[in-house]
C-alpha positions as CSV (number, residue, x, y, z in Angstrom):
1,D,-3.6,-7.9,-48.5
2,V,-7.2,-7.7,-47.4
3,R,-8.1,-5.2,-50.1
4,N,-7.1,-7.7,-52.7
5,G,-9.3,-10.6,-51.4
6,T,-7.7,-11.9,-48.2
7,H,-9.8,-12.5,-45.1
8,L,-8.5,-11.2,-41.8
9,V,-9.9,-12.8,-38.7
10,V,-9.1,-11.2,-35.3
11,T,-10.3,-12.8,-32.0
12,C,-9.4,-10.8,-28.9
13,G,-10.6,-9.4,-25.6
14,C,-9.9,-5.9,-24.3
15,A,-6.3,-6.6,-23.2
16,E,-5.3,-8.2,-26.5
17,S,-7.0,-5.5,-28.6
18,M,-4.6,-2.9,-27.1
19,L,-1.8,-4.4,-29.2
20,A,-3.8,-3.4,-32.4
21,S,-5.8,-0.5,-31.1
22,E,-4.8,1.9,-34.0
23,L,-5.6,-0.8,-36.6
24,L,-9.0,-1.6,-35.0
25,R,-9.8,2.1,-34.6
26,D,-9.0,2.8,-38.3
27,L,-11.3,-0.1,-39.2
28,G,-14.1,1.2,-37.1
29,I,-14.2,-1.3,-34.3
30,K,-13.2,-1.2,-30.6
31,I,-13.1,-3.9,-27.9
32,L,-14.4,-2.2,-24.8
33,N,-13.2,-3.0,-21.2
34,I,-16.5,-4.6,-20.5
35,P,-16.2,-8.4,-20.0
36,L,-19.4,-10.3,-20.5
37,G,-18.3,-13.9,-19.7
38,Q,-20.0,-16.9,-21.3
39,R,-22.9,-15.8,-23.5
40,G,-25.0,-17.0,-26.4
41,A,-24.1,-15.0,-29.6
42,R,-25.7,-14.8,-33.1
43,W,-25.2,-13.2,-36.5
44,N,-28.8,-13.9,-37.3
45,D,-31.5,-16.5,-36.3
46,E,-29.7,-19.3,-38.2
47,N,-26.2,-18.7,-37.1
48,K,-25.9,-18.8,-33.3
49,G,-23.4,-20.3,-30.8
50,I,-21.6,-19.7,-27.5
51,L,-18.7,-17.4,-26.7
52,K,-17.0,-18.4,-23.5
53,N,-15.1,-15.1,-22.8
54,A,-17.1,-12.4,-24.6
55,W,-16.3,-8.7,-24.5
56,K,-18.5,-5.9,-25.6
57,V,-17.5,-4.1,-28.9
58,E,-18.4,-0.9,-30.5
59,V,-18.6,-0.8,-34.3
60,D,-19.4,1.8,-36.9
61,S,-22.2,1.4,-39.4
62,N,-20.0,-0.5,-42.0
63,W,-20.1,-3.7,-39.8
64,S,-22.6,-6.6,-39.7
65,T,-22.6,-7.4,-36.0
66,L,-22.4,-10.5,-33.9
67,Q,-24.7,-9.9,-31.0
68,S,-25.5,-11.3,-27.6
69,E,-28.8,-10.2,-26.1
70,G,-28.7,-7.0,-28.0
71,I,-25.0,-6.3,-27.2
72,D,-22.4,-6.2,-30.0
73,V,-19.7,-8.8,-29.3
74,G,-18.1,-8.9,-32.8
75,G,-18.5,-7.8,-36.4
76,T,-17.7,-8.6,-40.0
77,R,-17.4,-6.3,-43.0
78,R,-16.1,-6.1,-46.5
79,F,-12.8,-4.3,-47.1
80,G,-12.1,-3.9,-50.8
81,A,-12.3,-7.4,-52.3
82,G,-11.6,-9.0,-48.9
83,K,-13.3,-9.3,-45.6
84,I,-12.5,-8.5,-41.9
85,T,-14.0,-10.4,-39.0
86,V,-13.4,-9.4,-35.4
87,I,-14.8,-11.5,-32.5
88,G,-14.6,-10.1,-29.0
89,D,-13.5,-13.4,-27.4
90,P,-9.8,-14.2,-27.2
91,S,-10.5,-17.9,-27.0
92,A,-13.0,-18.1,-29.9
93,F,-10.9,-20.7,-31.7
94,L,-9.5,-22.4,-28.6
95,D,-10.6,-25.2,-26.3
96,D,-13.8,-26.8,-27.3
97,H,-15.3,-23.8,-29.2
98,L,-15.3,-25.7,-32.5
99,V,-14.6,-29.3,-31.6
100,K,-15.6,-31.1,-28.4
101,R,-14.2,-34.4,-27.4
102,F,-14.9,-36.8,-30.3
103,R,-17.5,-34.5,-32.0
104,V,-17.8,-31.2,-33.8
105,N,-19.5,-28.4,-32.0
106,T,-21.9,-27.7,-34.8
107,Q,-23.6,-24.8,-33.1
108,N,-20.4,-22.8,-33.0
109,I,-19.2,-24.0,-36.4
110,G,-22.3,-22.1,-37.8
111,V,-21.2,-18.9,-36.1
112,F,-17.7,-19.1,-37.6
113,N,-18.8,-20.3,-41.0
114,Y,-21.1,-17.3,-41.3
115,A,-18.2,-15.0,-40.3
116,I,-15.8,-16.4,-43.0
117,K,-18.1,-17.2,-45.9
118,E,-17.7,-15.1,-49.0
């Protein structure tokens, strides 16, 4: 249960988000039908990386946003004792996002470490 300290991480594009649209709406986030493709993304100046299949998101004021050129592409927020992170990229943990052949993709590791740190 997220309220008791669990961390929920959701990675999805517009099509995938429709399966959880009520949940996401209740949490104050929506994945819009605006594909952005491959883009740089950042939580802040120290935590930036690349999303290969980014989608624009809308968030309410409770969210700290992951942005790409001023466009929200994800968010993270506290929920009780836990945390929720939504990244508008269905492949955020797939392919070579985190690990490239024989090496770690340190740039993207920073983005995801920021999202899941306590």
